[in-house]
Every structure is written in structure tokens, then in C-alpha cells.
N, CA, C and O atoms as a CHARMM CRD file, in Angstrom:
* protein
*
  320
    1    1 MET  N     23.52000 -12.38100   2.38000 PROA 1      0.00000
    2    1 MET  CA    22.41100 -11.29000   2.49700 PROA 1      0.00000
    3    1 MET  C     21.52800 -11.85900   1.73300 PROA 1      0.00000
    4    1 MET  O     21.70600 -12.30300   0.59900 PROA 1      0.00000
    5    2 LYS  N     19.98400 -11.83800   2.73800 PROA 2      0.00000
    6    2 LYS  CA    19.68800 -12.07400   0.99200 PROA 2      0.00000
    7    2 LYS  C     18.42300 -11.03500   0.42400 PROA 2      0.00000
    8    2 LYS  O     17.60000 -10.51900   1.18000 PROA 2      0.00000
    9    3 GLU  N     18.45100 -10.86500  -0.92500 PROA 3      0.00000
   10    3 GLU  CA    17.71300  -9.44300  -1.31400 PROA 3      0.00000
   11    3 GLU  C     16.16600 -10.12100  -0.78800 PROA 3      0.00000
   12    3 GLU  O     15.54000 -11.16300  -0.59800 PROA 3      0.00000
   13    4 ARG  N     16.10700  -8.09500  -0.70400 PROA 4      0.00000
   14    4 ARG  CA    14.44900  -8.22600  -0.64900 PROA 4      0.00000
   15    4 ARG  C     13.62000  -6.66300  -1.83800 PROA 4      0.00000
   16    4 ARG  O     14.24100  -5.82300  -2.48900 PROA 4      0.00000
   17    5 LYS  N     12.42000  -6.79600  -1.72300 PROA 5      0.00000
   18    5 LYS  CA    11.55300  -6.66100  -2.83400 PROA 5      0.00000
   19    5 LYS  C     10.58100  -6.69600  -1.48400 PROA 5      0.00000
   20    5 LYS  O     10.06300  -7.51100  -0.72000 PROA 5      0.00000
   21    6 ASP  N     10.71800  -4.75600  -1.78800 PROA 6      0.00000
   22    6 ASP  CA     8.84900  -4.14800  -0.67300 PROA 6      0.00000
   23    6 ASP  C      7.68100  -4.60800  -1.33600 PROA 6      0.00000
   24    6 ASP  O      7.67500  -4.53600  -2.56500 PROA 6      0.00000
   25    7 ILE  N      6.55000  -5.13200  -0.66200 PROA 7      0.00000
   26    7 ILE  CA     5.63200  -4.86000  -1.54800 PROA 7      0.00000
   27    7 ILE  C      4.91100  -3.37400  -1.60500 PROA 7      0.00000
   28    7 ILE  O      4.60800  -2.67300  -0.63900 PROA 7      0.00000
   29    8 LEU  N      4.72400  -3.09800  -2.97500 PROA 8      0.00000
   30    8 LEU  CA     4.16800  -1.63100  -2.25800 PROA 8      0.00000
   31    8 LEU  C      2.43800  -1.33700  -3.45300 PROA 8      0.00000
   32    8 LEU  O      2.14000  -1.70700  -4.58900 PROA 8      0.00000
   33    9 LEU  N      2.02600  -0.86100  -2.83800 PROA 9      0.00000
   34    9 LEU  CA     0.19100  -0.25900  -2.75400 PROA 9      0.00000
   35    9 LEU  C     -0.13600   0.25800  -4.32700 PROA 9      0.00000
   36    9 LEU  O     -0.30300   1.46200  -4.52300 PROA 9      0.00000
   37   10 PRO  N     -0.24600  -1.00000  -5.77300 PROA 10     0.00000
   38   10 PRO  CA     0.75100  -0.12300  -6.97600 PROA 10     0.00000
   39   10 PRO  C     -0.65700   1.05100  -6.52600 PROA 10     0.00000
   40   10 PRO  O     -1.26800   1.33800  -5.49700 PROA 10     0.00000
   41   11 ASP  N     -0.68300   1.44400  -7.91700 PROA 11     0.00000
   42   11 ASP  CA    -1.69300   2.54700  -8.27300 PROA 11     0.00000
   43   11 ASP  C     -2.78100   2.47900  -8.85800 PROA 11     0.00000
   44   11 ASP  O     -2.80300   2.19300 -10.05500 PROA 11     0.00000
   45   12 LEU  N     -3.91900   2.72300  -8.16400 PROA 12     0.00000
   46   12 LEU  CA    -5.20400   1.56500  -8.54300 PROA 12     0.00000
   47   12 LEU  C     -6.42900   2.86700  -9.22200 PROA 12     0.00000
   48   12 LEU  O     -7.62500   3.08500  -9.03300 PROA 12     0.00000
   49   13 GLY  N     -5.21600   3.57900 -10.17000 PROA 13     0.00000
   50   13 GLY  CA    -6.53800   4.66300 -10.34000 PROA 13     0.00000
   51   13 GLY  C     -6.87900   5.99300  -9.97400 PROA 13     0.00000
   52   13 GLY  O     -5.94900   6.78200  -9.80900 PROA 13     0.00000
   53   14 GLU  N     -7.81800   6.30400  -9.84800 PROA 14     0.00000
   54   14 GLU  CA    -8.25000   7.66400  -9.53500 PROA 14     0.00000
   55   14 GLU  C     -7.74900   7.58000  -7.61400 PROA 14     0.00000
   56   14 GLU  O     -7.28200   8.55000  -7.01700 PROA 14     0.00000
   57   15 VAL  N     -7.99600   6.23400  -6.98200 PROA 15     0.00000
   58   15 VAL  CA    -8.04000   5.73800  -5.66100 PROA 15     0.00000
   59   15 VAL  C     -6.58500   6.44100  -4.66200 PROA 15     0.00000
   60   15 VAL  O     -5.45900   6.01300  -4.91500 PROA 15     0.00000
   61   16 GLU  N     -6.73100   7.24100  -3.84400 PROA 16     0.00000
   62   16 GLU  CA    -5.48000   7.35500  -3.33100 PROA 16     0.00000
   63   16 GLU  C     -5.28600   6.64600  -2.22000 PROA 16     0.00000
   64   16 GLU  O     -4.11400   6.75300  -1.85700 PROA 16     0.00000
   65   17 GLU  N     -5.98100   5.90800  -1.46200 PROA 17     0.00000
   66   17 GLU  CA    -6.10000   5.66600   0.15100 PROA 17     0.00000
   67   17 GLU  C     -7.30100   4.13300   0.13100 PROA 17     0.00000
   68   17 GLU  O     -8.47800   4.10700  -0.22800 PROA 17     0.00000
   69   18 VAL  N     -6.47400   3.06400   0.63400 PROA 18     0.00000
   70   18 VAL  CA    -7.35200   1.28700   0.33300 PROA 18     0.00000
   71   18 VAL  C     -7.38200   1.42800   2.05200 PROA 18     0.00000
   72   18 VAL  O     -6.64500   2.12800   2.74700 PROA 18     0.00000
   73   19 THR  N     -8.67600   0.36400   2.55600 PROA 19     0.00000
   74   19 THR  CA    -8.88600  -0.08700   3.55900 PROA 19     0.00000
   75   19 THR  C     -7.98900  -1.53700   3.41000 PROA 19     0.00000
   76   19 THR  O     -8.16300  -2.50000   2.66300 PROA 19     0.00000
   77   20 VAL  N     -7.03500  -1.28600   4.37000 PROA 20     0.00000
   78   20 VAL  CA    -6.50800  -3.92800   3.95800 PROA 20     0.00000
   79   20 VAL  C     -7.73300  -4.86400   4.70400 PROA 20     0.00000
   80   20 VAL  O     -7.81800  -4.60700   5.90500 PROA 20     0.00000
   81   21 VAL  N     -8.62200  -5.82000   4.25800 PROA 21     0.00000
   82   21 VAL  CA    -9.05000  -6.10500   3.95300 PROA 21     0.00000
   83   21 VAL  C     -8.26800  -7.75100   5.24400 PROA 21     0.00000
   84   21 VAL  O     -8.42700  -8.41600   6.26700 PROA 21     0.00000
   85   22 GLY  N     -7.69100  -7.57000   4.40100 PROA 22     0.00000
   86   22 GLY  CA    -6.50600  -9.51000   5.15400 PROA 22     0.00000
   87   22 GLY  C     -5.58600  -9.88000   4.70200 PROA 22     0.00000
   88   22 GLY  O     -5.74800 -10.18500   3.52000 PROA 22     0.00000
   89   23 TRP  N     -4.39600 -10.05500   5.15200 PROA 23     0.00000
   90   23 TRP  CA    -3.53200 -10.96400   3.89800 PROA 23     0.00000
   91   23 TRP  C     -4.18000 -12.47400   3.92900 PROA 23     0.00000
   92   23 TRP  O     -4.89000 -13.07700   4.73400 PROA 23     0.00000
   93   24 LEU  N     -3.35100 -12.91400   2.14400 PROA 24     0.00000
   94   24 LEU  CA    -3.75000 -14.10500   2.00400 PROA 24     0.00000
   95   24 LEU  C     -2.44500 -15.05000   2.28100 PROA 24     0.00000
   96   24 LEU  O     -2.21400 -16.12900   1.73500 PROA 24     0.00000
   97   25 LYS  N     -1.89800 -14.59400   2.95300 PROA 25     0.00000
   98   25 LYS  CA    -0.25900 -14.99900   2.96700 PROA 25     0.00000
   99   25 LYS  C      0.15500 -15.35400   4.52800 PROA 25     0.00000
  100   25 LYS  O     -0.50700 -15.15800   5.54700 PROA 25     0.00000
  101   26 ARG  N      0.94200 -15.70600   4.44100 PROA 26     0.00000
  102   26 ARG  CA     2.01100 -15.26300   5.75700 PROA 26     0.00000
  103   26 ARG  C      3.29600 -15.14500   5.68800 PROA 26     0.00000
  104   26 ARG  O      4.19100 -15.41900   4.88900 PROA 26     0.00000
  105   27 VAL  N      3.13200 -14.47300   7.14800 PROA 27     0.00000
  106   27 VAL  CA     5.46000 -14.53900   7.39000 PROA 27     0.00000
  107   27 VAL  C      6.09400 -15.86500   7.37700 PROA 27     0.00000
  108   27 VAL  O      5.82800 -16.72500   8.21700 PROA 27     0.00000
  109   28 GLY  N      7.15000 -16.06500   6.17400 PROA 28     0.00000
  110   28 GLY  CA     7.34400 -17.60900   5.76200 PROA 28     0.00000
  111   28 GLY  C      6.58600 -18.40700   4.93300 PROA 28     0.00000
  112   28 GLY  O      6.61200 -19.61400   5.17000 PROA 28     0.00000
  113   29 ASP  N      5.97300 -18.04200   4.09200 PROA 29     0.00000
  114   29 ASP  CA     5.26500 -18.41000   3.28000 PROA 29     0.00000
  115   29 ASP  C      5.54000 -17.87200   1.56400 PROA 29     0.00000
  116   29 ASP  O      5.30400 -16.79300   1.02000 PROA 29     0.00000
  117   30 LEU  N      6.29900 -19.50000   0.90100 PROA 30     0.00000
  118   30 LEU  CA     6.69900 -18.66300  -0.41000 PROA 30     0.00000
  119   30 LEU  C      5.88300 -18.71200  -1.50700 PROA 30     0.00000
  120   30 LEU  O      5.04600 -19.58800  -1.72500 PROA 30     0.00000
  121   31 VAL  N      6.07300 -17.98400  -2.03700 PROA 31     0.00000
  122   31 VAL  CA     4.84600 -17.07700  -2.82600 PROA 31     0.00000
  123   31 VAL  C      5.88300 -16.80300  -4.41800 PROA 31     0.00000
  124   31 VAL  O      7.06100 -16.44700  -4.40200 PROA 31     0.00000
  125   32 ALA  N      5.10900 -17.06400  -5.60200 PROA 32     0.00000
  126   32 ALA  CA     5.41700 -16.69700  -7.19000 PROA 32     0.00000
  127   32 ALA  C      4.99200 -15.60400  -7.75000 PROA 32     0.00000
  128   32 ALA  O      3.83800 -15.18700  -7.65100 PROA 32     0.00000
  129   33 GLU  N      6.46600 -14.73500  -8.76500 PROA 33     0.00000
  130   33 GLU  CA     5.45900 -13.48100  -8.69800 PROA 33     0.00000
  131   33 GLU  C      4.19300 -13.72200  -9.24900 PROA 33     0.00000
  132   33 GLU  O      4.05500 -14.88900  -9.61500 PROA 33     0.00000
  133   34 GLY  N      2.85400 -12.71700  -9.49400 PROA 34     0.00000
  134   34 GLY  CA     2.29500 -12.62800  -9.41000 PROA 34     0.00000
  135   34 GLY  C      0.85900 -13.58900  -8.37600 PROA 34     0.00000
  136   34 GLY  O     -0.28700 -13.87500  -8.72200 PROA 34     0.00000
  137   35 ASP  N      1.49800 -13.81300  -7.24900 PROA 35     0.00000
  138   35 ASP  CA     0.13400 -14.62700  -6.76000 PROA 35     0.00000
  139   35 ASP  C      0.15000 -13.63800  -5.62200 PROA 35     0.00000
  140   35 ASP  O      0.98800 -13.09600  -4.90200 PROA 35     0.00000
  141   36 ASP  N     -1.12400 -13.65000  -5.78400 PROA 36     0.00000
  142   36 ASP  CA    -2.23900 -12.92300  -4.29500 PROA 36     0.00000
  143   36 ASP  C     -1.66000 -13.00700  -3.48600 PROA 36     0.00000
  144   36 ASP  O     -1.35600 -14.08400  -2.97200 PROA 36     0.00000
  145   37 LEU  N     -1.27400 -11.79700  -3.05500 PROA 37     0.00000
  146   37 LEU  CA    -1.22600 -11.55200  -1.29100 PROA 37     0.00000
  147   37 LEU  C     -1.91600 -10.96000  -0.59100 PROA 37     0.00000
  148   37 LEU  O     -2.11700 -11.56700   0.46100 PROA 37     0.00000
  149   38 VAL  N     -2.54400  -9.75200  -0.68400 PROA 38     0.00000
  150   38 VAL  CA    -3.65000  -9.48100   0.27700 PROA 38     0.00000
  151   38 VAL  C     -4.44400  -8.34000  -0.42400 PROA 38     0.00000
  152   38 VAL  O     -4.18300  -7.59400  -1.36700 PROA 38     0.00000
  153   39 GLU  N     -5.53500  -8.49600   0.41800 PROA 39     0.00000
  154   39 GLU  CA    -6.50300  -8.04600  -0.26000 PROA 39     0.00000
  155   39 GLU  C     -7.13500  -6.73100   0.68300 PROA 39     0.00000
  156   39 GLU  O     -7.52100  -6.80000   1.84900 PROA 39     0.00000
  157   40 VAL  N     -7.10900  -5.50000  -0.22600 PROA 40     0.00000
  158   40 VAL  CA    -7.62100  -4.32100  -0.31900 PROA 40     0.00000
  159   40 VAL  C     -8.92600  -3.49500  -0.72500 PROA 40     0.00000
  160   40 VAL  O     -9.45300  -3.90400  -1.75900 PROA 40     0.00000
  161   41 GLU  N     -9.47200  -2.53700  -0.18000 PROA 41     0.00000
  162   41 GLU  CA   -11.43600  -1.96400  -0.51100 PROA 41     0.00000
  163   41 GLU  C    -11.12900  -0.97500  -0.52700 PROA 41     0.00000
  164   41 GLU  O    -10.45600  -0.45200   0.36000 PROA 41     0.00000
  165   42 THR  N    -11.64300  -0.26900  -1.82700 PROA 42     0.00000
  166   42 THR  CA   -11.85400   1.29100  -1.72200 PROA 42     0.00000
  167   42 THR  C    -13.35000   1.24900  -1.30100 PROA 42     0.00000
  168   42 THR  O    -13.94600   0.27800  -0.83600 PROA 42     0.00000
  169   43 GLU  N    -13.88300   2.60300  -1.57700 PROA 43     0.00000
  170   43 GLU  CA   -15.53500   2.82900  -1.60300 PROA 43     0.00000
  171   43 GLU  C    -16.04300   2.45000  -1.87000 PROA 43     0.00000
  172   43 GLU  O    -17.20000   2.70400  -1.53600 PROA 43     0.00000
  173   44 LYS  N    -15.72100   1.23900  -2.92500 PROA 44     0.00000
  174   44 LYS  CA   -16.31400   0.72900  -4.50000 PROA 44     0.00000
  175   44 LYS  C    -16.56900  -0.66900  -4.92500 PROA 44     0.00000
  176   44 LYS  O    -17.58500  -1.17700  -5.40000 PROA 44     0.00000
  177   45 THR  N    -14.96400  -1.36600  -4.53600 PROA 45     0.00000
  178   45 THR  CA   -14.38100  -2.26300  -4.82100 PROA 45     0.00000
  179   45 THR  C    -13.48100  -2.70500  -3.96100 PROA 45     0.00000
  180   45 THR  O    -12.93000  -2.07700  -3.05700 PROA 45     0.00000
  181   46 THR  N    -13.34300  -3.88700  -4.29800 PROA 46     0.00000
  182   46 THR  CA   -12.38000  -4.77900  -3.34500 PROA 46     0.00000
  183   46 THR  C    -10.71400  -5.47300  -4.51000 PROA 46     0.00000
  184   46 THR  O    -10.63800  -6.35300  -5.36800 PROA 46     0.00000
  185   47 PHE  N     -9.80700  -4.63100  -3.98700 PROA 47     0.00000
  186   47 PHE  CA    -8.91300  -5.11500  -5.32400 PROA 47     0.00000
  187   47 PHE  C     -7.86300  -6.32400  -4.50800 PROA 47     0.00000
  188   47 PHE  O     -7.89800  -6.34400  -3.27700 PROA 47     0.00000
  189   48 VAL  N     -7.01200  -7.23800  -5.19700 PROA 48     0.00000
  190   48 VAL  CA    -5.89200  -8.09900  -4.60200 PROA 48     0.00000
  191   48 VAL  C     -4.71800  -7.86500  -5.01700 PROA 48     0.00000
  192   48 VAL  O     -4.26000  -8.12100  -6.13100 PROA 48     0.00000
  193   49 VAL  N     -4.20900  -7.37700  -4.13500 PROA 49     0.00000
  194   49 VAL  CA    -2.26700  -6.65800  -4.80200 PROA 49     0.00000
  195   49 VAL  C     -1.75600  -8.25700  -4.48800 PROA 49     0.00000
  196   49 VAL  O     -1.99800  -8.99300  -3.53100 PROA 49     0.00000
  197   50 PRO  N     -0.64500  -8.54200  -6.17100 PROA 50     0.00000
  198   50 PRO  CA    -0.09000  -9.32200  -6.47800 PROA 50     0.00000
  199   50 PRO  C      1.57600  -9.75800  -5.81400 PROA 50     0.00000
  200   50 PRO  O      2.15900  -8.68400  -5.96000 PROA 50     0.00000
  201   51 ALA  N      2.36100 -10.50200  -5.33400 PROA 51     0.00000
  202   51 ALA  CA     3.46700 -10.59400  -5.50200 PROA 51     0.00000
  203   51 ALA  C      4.53900  -9.97700  -6.16400 PROA 51     0.00000
  204   51 ALA  O      4.91900 -10.87300  -6.91900 PROA 51     0.00000
  205   52 PRO  N      5.45100  -8.75500  -6.40200 PROA 52     0.00000
  206   52 PRO  CA     6.19200  -8.35500  -7.05800 PROA 52     0.00000
  207   52 PRO  C      6.77400  -9.62600  -7.41500 PROA 52     0.00000
  208   52 PRO  O      6.68000  -9.96700  -8.59400 PROA 52     0.00000
  209   53 ALA  N      7.37500 -10.40300  -6.57300 PROA 53     0.00000
  210   53 ALA  CA     8.45000 -11.24200  -7.29200 PROA 53     0.00000
  211   53 ALA  C      8.04300 -12.05500  -6.24000 PROA 53     0.00000
  212   53 ALA  O      7.23200 -12.00500  -5.31500 PROA 53     0.00000
  213   54 SER  N      9.48000 -13.37900  -7.01700 PROA 54     0.00000
  214   54 SER  CA     9.01700 -14.81000  -6.60200 PROA 54     0.00000
  215   54 SER  C     10.42100 -15.15800  -5.25900 PROA 54     0.00000
  216   54 SER  O     11.64200 -15.20500  -5.40800 PROA 54     0.00000
  217   55 GLY  N      9.56300 -15.34600  -4.01800 PROA 55     0.00000
  218   55 GLY  CA    10.25800 -15.61600  -2.54200 PROA 55     0.00000
  219   55 GLY  C      9.82200 -16.05500  -1.60700 PROA 55     0.00000
  220   55 GLY  O      9.10500 -17.03400  -1.81400 PROA 55     0.00000
  221   56 ARG  N      9.99600 -15.59900  -0.06500 PROA 56     0.00000
  222   56 ARG  CA     9.54700 -15.89100   0.63100 PROA 56     0.00000
  223   56 ARG  C      8.78400 -15.00200   1.82300 PROA 56     0.00000
  224   56 ARG  O      9.56700 -14.65900   2.70900 PROA 56     0.00000
  225   57 ILE  N      7.23600 -14.50900   2.03500 PROA 57     0.00000
  226   57 ILE  CA     7.28700 -12.96900   2.94800 PROA 57     0.00000
  227   57 ILE  C      8.13400 -13.26700   4.02200 PROA 57     0.00000
  228   57 ILE  O      8.54700 -14.29200   4.56500 PROA 57     0.00000
  229   58 GLU  N      8.22600 -12.44000   4.12000 PROA 58     0.00000
  230   58 GLU  CA     9.76000 -12.28300   4.97400 PROA 58     0.00000
  231   58 GLU  C      9.40100 -10.84700   6.09600 PROA 58     0.00000
  232   58 GLU  O     10.25000 -10.52900   6.92800 PROA 58     0.00000
  233   59 ARG  N      7.98800 -10.02300   5.97800 PROA 59     0.00000
  234   59 ARG  CA     7.70100  -9.19500   7.09000 PROA 59     0.00000
  235   59 ARG  C      6.03300  -9.03800   6.61300 PROA 59     0.00000
  236   59 ARG  O      5.91400  -9.47600   5.46800 PROA 59     0.00000
  237   60 ILE  N      4.81800  -8.57400   7.13300 PROA 60     0.00000
  238   60 ILE  CA     4.25600  -7.84200   6.68500 PROA 60     0.00000
  239   60 ILE  C      3.81500  -6.83300   7.72700 PROA 60     0.00000
  240   60 ILE  O      3.54800  -7.01200   8.91500 PROA 60     0.00000
  241   61 ALA  N      3.80100  -5.45700   6.81100 PROA 61     0.00000
  242   61 ALA  CA     3.67500  -4.03500   7.28600 PROA 61     0.00000
  243   61 ALA  C      1.86500  -3.16700   8.17900 PROA 61     0.00000
  244   61 ALA  O      1.49200  -2.47400   9.12600 PROA 61     0.00000
  245   62 VAL  N      1.33500  -3.96200   6.88600 PROA 62     0.00000
  246   62 VAL  CA     0.38000  -4.22600   7.53800 PROA 62     0.00000
  247   62 VAL  C     -0.85200  -4.52800   7.75800 PROA 62     0.00000
  248   62 VAL  O     -1.39900  -5.15900   6.85300 PROA 62     0.00000
  249   63 GLU  N     -1.50000  -4.26700   8.71900 PROA 63     0.00000
  250   63 GLU  CA    -2.99700  -5.55100   8.98800 PROA 63     0.00000
  251   63 GLU  C     -3.84700  -5.18500   8.58500 PROA 63     0.00000
  252   63 GLU  O     -3.98000  -4.23800   7.81000 PROA 63     0.00000
  253   64 LYS  N     -4.70000  -5.94200   9.08100 PROA 64     0.00000
  254   64 LYS  CA    -6.48000  -5.66300   8.72700 PROA 64     0.00000
  255   64 LYS  C     -7.00000  -4.08700   9.14300 PROA 64     0.00000
  256   64 LYS  O     -6.61100  -3.54300  10.17600 PROA 64     0.00000
  257   65 GLY  N     -7.72900  -3.58300   8.39500 PROA 65     0.00000
  258   65 GLY  CA    -8.33000  -2.94300   8.98100 PROA 65     0.00000
  259   65 GLY  C     -6.99500  -1.18100   8.99200 PROA 65     0.00000
  260   65 GLY  O     -7.25600  -0.05400   9.41300 PROA 65     0.00000
  261   66 ASP  N     -5.89500  -1.61800   8.45800 PROA 66     0.00000
  262   66 ASP  CA    -5.05200   0.15300   8.56800 PROA 66     0.00000
  263   66 ASP  C     -5.28100   0.71400   7.17600 PROA 66     0.00000
  264   66 ASP  O     -5.53500  -0.02200   6.22300 PROA 66     0.00000
  265   67 LYS  N     -5.18800   2.01500   7.08200 PROA 67     0.00000
  266   67 LYS  CA    -5.42000   2.33600   5.69800 PROA 67     0.00000
  267   67 LYS  C     -4.03700   2.66500   4.85100 PROA 67     0.00000
  268   67 LYS  O     -2.99000   3.09100   5.34000 PROA 67     0.00000
  269   68 VAL  N     -4.22200   2.44500   3.83600 PROA 68     0.00000
  270   68 VAL  CA    -2.61300   2.83700   2.93000 PROA 68     0.00000
  271   68 VAL  C     -2.74400   3.58700   2.09900 PROA 68     0.00000
  272   68 VAL  O     -3.79200   3.45400   1.46700 PROA 68     0.00000
  273   69 ARG  N     -1.78900   4.75000   1.65200 PROA 69     0.00000
  274   69 ARG  CA    -1.87900   5.21300   0.40700 PROA 69     0.00000
  275   69 ARG  C     -1.35100   4.64800  -0.82200 PROA 69     0.00000
  276   69 ARG  O     -0.77700   3.60000  -1.11900 PROA 69     0.00000
  277   70 ILE  N     -1.68800   5.55900  -1.36300 PROA 70     0.00000
  278   70 ILE  CA    -1.20300   4.73200  -3.54000 PROA 70     0.00000
  279   70 ILE  C      0.69600   4.45400  -2.78800 PROA 70     0.00000
  280   70 ILE  O      0.87200   5.11800  -1.76700 PROA 70     0.00000
  281   71 GLY  N      1.54400   3.86500  -3.09400 PROA 71     0.00000
  282   71 GLY  CA     2.80900   3.60100  -3.01800 PROA 71     0.00000
  283   71 GLY  C      3.17300   2.82000  -1.58400 PROA 71     0.00000
  284   71 GLY  O      4.25900   2.28800  -1.35700 PROA 71     0.00000
  285   72 GLY  N      1.97000   2.86500  -0.61000 PROA 72     0.00000
  286   72 GLY  CA     2.47600   3.22300   0.95800 PROA 72     0.00000
  287   72 GLY  C      3.55200   1.24700   0.60900 PROA 72     0.00000
  288   72 GLY  O      3.62000   0.58100  -0.42400 PROA 72     0.00000
  289   73 LEU  N      3.94500   1.08000   1.52100 PROA 73     0.00000
  290   73 LEU  CA     4.78800  -0.11800   1.91000 PROA 73     0.00000
  291   73 LEU  C      3.30700  -1.05200   2.64500 PROA 73     0.00000
  292   73 LEU  O      2.40900  -0.64200   3.38000 PROA 73     0.00000
  293   74 LEU  N      3.55700  -2.36300   2.08400 PROA 74     0.00000
  294   74 LEU  CA     2.60900  -3.28100   2.59700 PROA 74     0.00000
  295   74 LEU  C      3.41400  -4.64200   3.34100 PROA 74     0.00000
  296   74 LEU  O      3.06200  -5.26500   4.34300 PROA 74     0.00000
  297   75 GLY  N      4.64600  -4.85600   2.44200 PROA 75     0.00000
  298   75 GLY  CA     5.21000  -5.60300   3.71200 PROA 75     0.00000
  299   75 GLY  C      6.40400  -6.00400   2.42600 PROA 75     0.00000
  300   75 GLY  O      6.56500  -5.31600   1.41900 PROA 75     0.00000
  301   76 GLU  N      7.11100  -7.18900   2.72800 PROA 76     0.00000
  302   76 GLU  CA     8.33400  -7.31100   2.10700 PROA 76     0.00000
  303   76 GLU  C      8.75100  -8.37300   1.67700 PROA 76     0.00000
  304   76 GLU  O      9.03800  -9.05200   2.66300 PROA 76     0.00000
  305   77 ILE  N      8.99600  -9.03300   0.58300 PROA 77     0.00000
  306   77 ILE  CA     9.21300 -10.49900   0.44100 PROA 77     0.00000
  307   77 ILE  C     11.07100 -10.51700   0.43400 PROA 77     0.00000
  308   77 ILE  O     11.81400  -9.60600   0.06900 PROA 77     0.00000
  309   78 ALA  N     11.37800 -11.64000   0.87300 PROA 78     0.00000
  310   78 ALA  CA    12.72500 -12.35500   0.83500 PROA 78     0.00000
  311   78 ALA  C     13.30400 -13.29200  -0.74500 PROA 78     0.00000
  312   78 ALA  O     13.30000 -14.52200  -0.78900 PROA 78     0.00000
  313   79 ILE  N     13.75600 -12.41200  -1.91300 PROA 79     0.00000
  314   79 ILE  CA    14.62300 -13.52000  -2.72800 PROA 79     0.00000
  315   79 ILE  C     15.20200 -14.55600  -2.78200 PROA 79     0.00000
  316   79 ILE  O     15.94200 -14.56300  -3.76600 PROA 79     0.00000
  317   80 ASP  N     15.25500 -15.65200  -2.09300 PROA 80     0.00000
  318   80 ASP  CA    16.65500 -16.13100  -2.31100 PROA 80     0.00000
  319   80 ASP  C     17.61200 -16.51700  -3.33300 PROA 80     0.00000
  320   80 ASP  O     18.74700 -16.87200  -3.01400 PROA 80     0.00000
């Protein structure tokens, strides 16, 4: 069974919630730890969430326009 790593929205300071702008990777794509995965925006700026581990994008849990709270699940990476 493959190990999985959750892609979580990191703490962005005083921000409590963001809007998903779009994914830069697709399910099945190979990623390296630190690769840009998903773009999110606050009322003031845009951030890119990096891959927390190397592996393959297993699942995308949120889509463009979705609201996500800090610590919320964005997706999963399968670690080979």
C-alpha cells in the first residue's frame, strides 16, 4: 500500500480563509517536494502552495473558486 501525504493549506499569517485560483498540476502528475501545486488568493494577495513531499498527485480535493480554511485539505500525494 502506498503512503499518502495530505496537501494542507499552510498558515498564511492573519488570513483565515482563501479562495482556490487553480491547480498547477493534475491528478497523476509527478511532483518534487517544494514544487508549486495550487494557487490561492486572499483579499490582498495570491499565494502558491508547494508540494509537502515528492510523489504523484493522487487526489485533488478542492476546485477553482472553492473557499478553504487554514489547515484545510487541498489534496493528496502518493509517495512511491
